[in-house]
C-alpha positions as CSV (number, residue, x, y, z in Angstrom):
1,M,71.5,-109.7,-30.4
2,R,68.6,-112.0,-30.3
3,A,69.1,-115.8,-30.6
4,A,68.2,-117.3,-33.9
5,R,64.8,-119.1,-33.9
6,A,64.9,-122.8,-34.9
7,L,61.9,-123.9,-37.1
8,T,61.1,-127.1,-39.0
9,F,60.7,-125.6,-42.4
10,G,61.9,-126.8,-45.8
11,T,65.3,-125.9,-47.1
12,R,66.2,-124.3,-50.4
13,S,68.6,-126.2,-52.8
14,T,71.2,-124.4,-54.8
15,A,68.7,-124.4,-57.7
16,G,66.3,-122.4,-55.6
17,V,63.8,-125.3,-55.1
18,V,62.4,-125.8,-51.6
19,V,63.1,-129.3,-50.4
20,E,61.0,-130.7,-47.6
21,R,63.2,-131.4,-44.6
22,R,61.3,-131.9,-41.3
23,D,64.1,-133.7,-39.6
24,M,66.4,-130.6,-39.3
25,P,66.0,-127.1,-38.0
26,C,66.1,-124.1,-40.3
27,I,67.6,-120.9,-38.9
28,L,65.8,-117.8,-40.2
29,P,68.1,-115.0,-41.3
30,A,68.0,-112.0,-39.0
31,S,66.0,-110.0,-41.6
32,M,63.1,-112.5,-41.3
33,Q,63.0,-112.8,-37.5
34,S,60.2,-111.0,-35.6
35,L,61.3,-107.9,-33.7
36,P,60.8,-107.3,-30.0
37,I,58.3,-104.9,-28.4
38,G,59.7,-101.3,-28.3
39,K,61.8,-99.0,-30.4
40,L,63.3,-100.4,-33.6
41,R,67.0,-101.1,-33.2
42,A,69.2,-98.1,-33.8
43,E,71.2,-99.7,-36.5
44,T,68.1,-100.7,-38.4
45,L,66.7,-97.2,-38.2
46,Q,69.9,-95.5,-39.2
47,A,70.3,-97.8,-42.2
48,I,66.8,-96.9,-43.4
49,F,67.5,-93.2,-42.8
50,D,70.8,-93.4,-44.8
51,K,69.0,-95.1,-47.6
52,H,66.1,-92.7,-47.8
53,H,67.8,-89.5,-46.8
54,T,66.0,-86.1,-46.8
55,K,66.6,-84.0,-49.9
56,D,64.8,-80.8,-48.9
57,P,67.5,-78.2,-48.0
58,R,65.1,-76.5,-45.6
59,V,65.2,-79.6,-43.3
60,V,68.1,-78.7,-41.0
61,V,67.7,-81.8,-38.9
62,G,65.7,-84.7,-40.3
63,P,65.3,-88.3,-39.1
64,R,68.4,-89.3,-37.2
65,V,69.0,-91.7,-34.3
66,G,69.5,-89.8,-31.1
67,E,67.8,-86.6,-32.3
68,D,64.5,-85.9,-30.5
69,A,62.8,-83.6,-33.1
70,A,63.0,-82.4,-36.6
71,V,64.2,-78.9,-37.4
72,I,62.7,-77.0,-40.4
73,D,63.9,-73.6,-41.6
74,M,60.9,-71.2,-41.8
75,G,62.9,-68.1,-42.6
76,N,63.5,-66.0,-39.5
77,R,63.1,-69.0,-37.1
78,Y,63.0,-72.8,-37.0
79,L,59.9,-74.9,-36.8
80,I,60.4,-77.9,-34.5
81,A,58.3,-81.0,-35.0
82,T,58.1,-84.3,-33.2
83,S,55.8,-87.3,-32.9
84,D,55.4,-89.8,-30.0
85,P,52.8,-92.4,-29.0
86,I,51.7,-93.5,-25.6
87,T,51.6,-97.3,-25.6
88,F,52.5,-98.8,-22.2
89,A,50.5,-96.5,-19.9
90,T,46.7,-96.4,-19.8
91,A,45.9,-93.8,-17.1
92,E,45.9,-90.1,-17.9
93,I,47.1,-90.8,-21.4
94,G,46.0,-87.5,-22.8
95,W,48.0,-85.6,-20.2
96,Y,50.8,-88.0,-20.7
97,A,51.0,-87.6,-24.5
98,L,51.2,-83.8,-24.2
99,H,54.1,-83.9,-21.8
100,V,56.1,-86.6,-23.6
101,N,55.9,-84.7,-26.9
102,A,56.5,-81.3,-25.3
103,N,59.8,-82.7,-23.8
104,D,61.1,-83.5,-27.3
105,I,60.4,-79.9,-28.4
106,A,61.9,-78.4,-25.2
107,V,65.3,-80.2,-25.6
108,R,65.7,-78.2,-28.9
109,G,65.6,-75.1,-26.8
110,A,62.2,-74.4,-28.3
111,R,58.8,-73.7,-26.9
112,P,55.9,-76.2,-27.6
113,R,53.1,-74.4,-29.3
114,W,50.7,-76.7,-31.3
115,F,49.5,-80.3,-30.8
116,L,47.8,-82.8,-33.0
117,A,46.4,-86.1,-31.4
118,T,45.5,-89.3,-33.1
119,L,43.3,-91.3,-30.7
120,L,42.8,-95.0,-31.4
121,L,40.2,-96.4,-29.2
122,P,39.3,-100.1,-28.4
123,A,36.2,-101.6,-29.9
124,G,33.7,-102.8,-27.3
125,A,35.3,-100.8,-24.5
126,T,34.8,-97.2,-25.6
127,T,31.9,-95.0,-24.4
128,D,30.9,-91.4,-24.8
129,A,31.9,-90.9,-21.2
130,S,35.4,-92.4,-21.7
131,V,36.0,-90.2,-24.8
132,E,34.9,-87.1,-23.0
133,A,37.2,-87.9,-20.1
134,L,40.2,-88.4,-22.4
135,F,39.6,-85.1,-24.2
136,A,39.2,-83.3,-20.8
137,D,42.5,-84.8,-19.8
138,L,44.0,-83.6,-23.1
139,H,42.7,-80.1,-22.8
140,A,43.8,-79.7,-19.2
141,A,47.3,-80.6,-20.2
142,C,47.2,-78.2,-23.1
143,E,46.2,-75.4,-20.7
144,E,48.9,-76.3,-18.3
145,L,51.6,-76.1,-21.0
146,E,50.0,-73.2,-22.9
147,V,49.7,-75.4,-26.0
148,I,46.9,-75.3,-28.6
149,L,45.2,-78.4,-29.8
150,V,44.9,-77.8,-33.5
151,G,43.8,-81.1,-35.0
152,G,44.2,-84.9,-35.2
153,H,42.0,-87.9,-35.7
154,T,39.8,-90.2,-33.6
155,E,38.5,-93.7,-34.4
156,I,37.4,-96.9,-32.7
157,T,39.9,-99.5,-33.9
158,H,39.7,-103.3,-34.2
159,G,42.3,-105.3,-32.3
160,L,43.1,-102.9,-29.5
161,D,42.8,-103.8,-25.8
162,R,43.5,-100.2,-24.6
163,P,43.5,-96.7,-26.0
164,I,46.5,-95.5,-27.9
165,V,47.4,-91.8,-28.3
166,A,49.8,-90.8,-31.0
167,G,50.8,-87.2,-30.6
168,T,52.5,-84.7,-32.9
169,M,53.9,-81.5,-31.3
170,L,55.1,-78.4,-33.1
171,G,57.1,-75.6,-31.6
172,E,59.4,-72.8,-32.7
173,V,62.8,-71.4,-31.7
174,E,64.9,-68.5,-32.7
175,K,67.8,-69.7,-34.9
176,D,70.6,-68.7,-32.5
177,K,68.9,-70.6,-29.6
178,L,68.6,-74.0,-31.3
179,V,70.1,-77.0,-29.3
180,T,70.6,-80.4,-30.8
181,T,71.7,-83.8,-29.4
182,A,74.7,-83.6,-31.8
183,G,76.1,-80.4,-30.2
184,A,78.0,-82.1,-27.4
185,R,81.7,-81.1,-27.3
186,V,84.8,-82.8,-25.9
187,G,85.5,-81.4,-22.5
188,D,81.8,-80.8,-21.7
189,A,80.3,-81.8,-18.4
190,V,77.4,-84.3,-18.6
191,V,74.6,-83.5,-16.2
192,M,71.2,-85.1,-15.5
193,T,68.1,-83.9,-13.7
194,K,65.7,-85.6,-11.3
195,G,66.4,-89.3,-11.5
196,V,65.7,-92.6,-13.2
197,P,63.6,-94.5,-14.1
198,L,61.0,-91.8,-13.3
199,E,58.6,-92.7,-16.1
200,G,59.2,-96.5,-15.8
201,A,58.6,-96.5,-12.1
202,A,55.4,-94.6,-12.5
203,I,54.1,-96.9,-15.3
204,I,54.9,-100.1,-13.4
205,A,53.4,-98.7,-10.1
206,R,50.2,-97.8,-11.9
207,E,49.9,-100.9,-14.2
208,K,51.3,-103.6,-11.9
209,E,50.4,-102.5,-8.4
210,A,49.0,-105.9,-7.2
211,E,52.1,-107.8,-8.5
212,L,54.4,-105.3,-6.8
213,R,52.7,-105.8,-3.5
214,E,52.9,-109.6,-3.9
215,R,56.7,-109.2,-4.5
216,G,57.2,-107.3,-1.3
217,V,57.4,-103.6,-2.5
218,P,56.1,-101.4,0.3
219,P,52.8,-99.8,-0.4
220,A,54.2,-96.3,0.5
221,A,56.9,-96.8,-2.2
222,I,54.3,-97.8,-4.8
223,R,52.2,-94.8,-3.9
224,R,55.1,-92.4,-4.2
225,A,56.1,-93.9,-7.6
226,K,52.5,-93.6,-8.9
227,G,52.8,-89.8,-8.3
228,F,56.2,-89.4,-10.1
229,L,54.5,-88.1,-13.2
230,K,53.5,-85.0,-11.3
231,S,56.2,-84.9,-8.7
232,P,59.1,-84.6,-9.4
233,G,57.2,-84.5,-12.8
234,L,57.4,-85.8,-16.3
235,S,58.0,-82.4,-17.8
236,V,61.5,-81.1,-18.4
237,L,60.4,-77.7,-19.5
238,P,61.2,-75.9,-16.2
239,E,64.8,-77.1,-16.1
240,V,65.3,-76.5,-19.8
241,E,64.1,-72.9,-19.5
242,I,66.4,-72.2,-16.6
243,A,69.4,-73.8,-18.1
244,C,69.1,-72.1,-21.5
245,E,68.5,-68.7,-19.8
246,L,71.7,-69.0,-17.7
247,A,74.2,-70.8,-19.9
248,A,75.2,-71.9,-23.3
249,V,73.8,-75.5,-23.4
250,H,75.7,-77.4,-26.1
251,S,73.4,-80.4,-26.3
252,M,70.2,-81.9,-24.6
253,H,68.6,-85.3,-24.9
254,D,65.3,-86.7,-23.5
255,P,65.9,-90.2,-22.2
256,T,62.9,-92.4,-23.2
257,E,62.8,-96.1,-24.2
258,G,66.0,-97.9,-23.4
259,G,66.5,-95.8,-20.4
260,I,69.4,-93.5,-19.4
261,A,72.0,-95.9,-20.8
262,T,70.5,-95.9,-24.3
263,A,70.1,-92.1,-24.2
264,L,73.8,-91.7,-23.3
265,V,74.8,-93.9,-26.2
266,E,72.5,-92.0,-28.5
267,L,73.9,-88.7,-27.4
268,A,77.5,-89.9,-28.1
269,D,76.6,-91.3,-31.5
270,A,74.8,-88.2,-32.6
271,A,77.7,-85.9,-31.6
272,G,80.5,-88.3,-32.7
273,V,82.0,-88.2,-29.2
274,G,82.7,-90.6,-26.3
275,L,81.4,-90.3,-22.7
276,R,82.9,-91.3,-19.4
277,I,80.0,-91.7,-16.9
278,D,80.3,-92.4,-13.2
279,R,77.8,-95.0,-12.3
280,D,77.5,-93.8,-8.6
281,R,76.6,-90.3,-9.8
282,I,73.6,-91.5,-11.9
283,M,70.6,-90.6,-9.7
284,V,68.5,-93.8,-9.4
285,L,65.3,-93.0,-7.5
286,P,64.9,-95.3,-4.4
287,E,61.3,-96.3,-5.4
288,G,62.5,-96.9,-9.0
289,R,65.2,-99.2,-7.8
290,A,62.8,-101.1,-5.5
291,I,60.3,-101.5,-8.3
292,C,62.9,-102.6,-10.9
293,D,64.4,-105.1,-8.4
294,A,61.0,-106.6,-7.8
295,F,60.9,-107.6,-11.5
296,G,64.6,-108.1,-12.1
297,L,64.9,-105.0,-14.3
298,D,67.9,-102.8,-14.8
299,P,67.0,-99.2,-13.8
300,L,69.6,-97.9,-16.4
301,G,67.6,-99.6,-19.2
302,T,64.1,-98.7,-18.1
303,I,62.1,-95.9,-19.8
304,A,63.2,-92.7,-18.3
305,S,61.2,-89.6,-19.4
306,G,61.2,-86.9,-16.8
307,A,65.0,-86.9,-16.5
308,L,67.0,-84.6,-18.8
309,L,70.5,-85.0,-20.1
310,M,72.6,-81.9,-20.9
311,T,76.2,-81.2,-21.8
312,L,77.8,-77.8,-21.3
313,A,81.1,-76.3,-20.2
314,P,82.0,-77.3,-16.7
315,A,81.8,-73.8,-15.3
316,D,78.3,-73.4,-16.8
317,A,77.3,-76.7,-15.4
318,G,78.0,-75.5,-11.9
319,I,75.9,-72.4,-12.5
320,V,73.0,-74.5,-13.8
321,I,73.2,-77.1,-11.1
322,H,73.0,-74.5,-8.4
323,A,70.2,-72.6,-10.1
324,L,68.1,-75.7,-10.4
325,A,68.7,-76.6,-6.8
326,R,67.2,-73.2,-5.8
327,E,64.1,-74.3,-7.7
328,S,64.1,-77.7,-5.9
329,I,65.0,-79.5,-9.1
330,D,67.7,-82.2,-8.5
331,C,70.6,-81.9,-11.0
332,H,74.0,-83.6,-10.7
333,F,77.2,-83.9,-12.7
334,I,77.5,-87.5,-13.8
335,G,80.4,-87.5,-16.2
336,Q,82.3,-85.8,-19.1
337,V,82.4,-85.8,-22.8
338,V,85.7,-87.4,-24.2
339,P,87.1,-88.1,-27.6
340,R,85.1,-90.7,-29.6
341,E,87.9,-93.3,-29.6
342,Q,87.5,-93.6,-25.8
343,G,84.0,-94.9,-26.3
344,V,81.0,-94.7,-23.9
345,T,82.1,-96.1,-20.6
346,L,80.6,-96.6,-17.2
347,M,83.0,-96.1,-14.3
348,S,82.5,-97.9,-11.0
349,G,85.4,-96.8,-8.7
350,S,88.5,-97.9,-10.5
351,R,86.6,-100.4,-12.7
352,Q,85.6,-99.3,-16.2
353,E,83.2,-101.1,-18.5
354,P,81.3,-100.3,-21.7
355,M,77.9,-98.7,-21.2
356,P,75.3,-101.5,-21.2
357,V,73.2,-101.8,-24.3
358,F,69.5,-102.7,-24.2
359,A,68.1,-104.2,-27.4
360,Q,64.6,-103.3,-26.0
361,D,63.4,-101.3,-23.0
362,E,63.4,-103.3,-19.8
363,I,59.8,-102.4,-19.1
364,S,58.7,-104.2,-22.3
365,R,59.5,-107.5,-20.6
366,L,56.5,-106.9,-18.4
367,F,54.1,-106.4,-21.3
368,Q,55.2,-109.2,-23.7
369,G,52.2,-110.9,-25.2
370,G,50.0,-108.1,-24.0
C-alpha cells in the first residue's frame, strides 16, 4: 500500500461546497492518487476485468490476472494472442520484443507464428539509420524464432526520450495441448528454470553500467549479466518444447514484472491454490544478486523473464528436470502446490512467512522520474 499524499487543497463541506483551508492537509482518496511505474495493481486490474467481462463464448481465456495470453476458439484449434511492450530496455529492443511476446505464447503450450509491432520513436533523436537498425534487429529475431512479421505501426512521437516497442504475438495450439496458468493442481511439484532475475540483471547491467562499477560490482559480473539475454537466454521456448513433449504439464507461467515472487502469487491466484516454496531452492543468479545488492533491490521482486515456472506431477517433474539438464538448461524443484487455505508461503529452514508482495517491480525504482 502506498502512503497517502498530504496536500494543501480546499475541503468539501457536507453541502458539497469547497471551503478554502490552507492550514490543514487534505488526504486524497486512493482512487485519486497517482500510480507508480510498472504494472497496474492486480486488484485494480481484476476489478476492471470483473466489471467489463468478456461475453463472446469463443473466448476461452480472456483478460485475467496471472494468465499470460488470450485463448480464442478457432474451430479445430486455439488461436493464442498476447501483447507486451518493451519500456525499460533500450538496446536490441526489436529482438527483445519478439522474445518477450513469444514467451507468453509458449507457456500456453503453443507455437508463436505471427508478430505485429508498434514502434514509437522519439522526436529529434530518430534517423533513417536508427530505424533501419531497429527493423534489422526485428527481422533477425523473427528468423531466429521462425515468426512472420505481419504488420504494425510506426511513428515519431512527441514526449519520448527513447524508442518504445509494443508487440502483439499470435500463435496456435491443438486443443488437447493447451496449458494455462490456472491448471495447477494440489500435489503438483513447482519447478523453475535458469534463474532470477535474468532479465532484470541484464537490463540493469546494460543501462546502469557506470553506476554499478561505482558501487563496486566487478566488471566481469557486469559483462556476464549483459549477456544474459542470449546466455542462458531470454527465450523459454526450448524448455517448454522439451517439457510438453515428455510430460503432462499442468500449468506454466512467465515471470515478468514483479519478479518470481509476483509470478508465484499470480499462479496461485489463477489456479485457486496455495504454494509452499523453499527460498533456498529458488535459483538466484550470482551476478543478479550482486547487481540487486548494489542498488538495494530484492532479486525475488525484480523483473524475471527468461525463467519459467511449471507445475506438474512429481514423477513427471523428475523426468523433465533430468531431460533439461541433458540440454544444459538448469531446472530445479522449488516447492509444491498445496490447498488454497494454506496460502502462498516462503520456507526458510523451519521458518515460514508469506510470499513477499511487490506493489511495483523493484527495477522501476531505478527509473523513477525517467
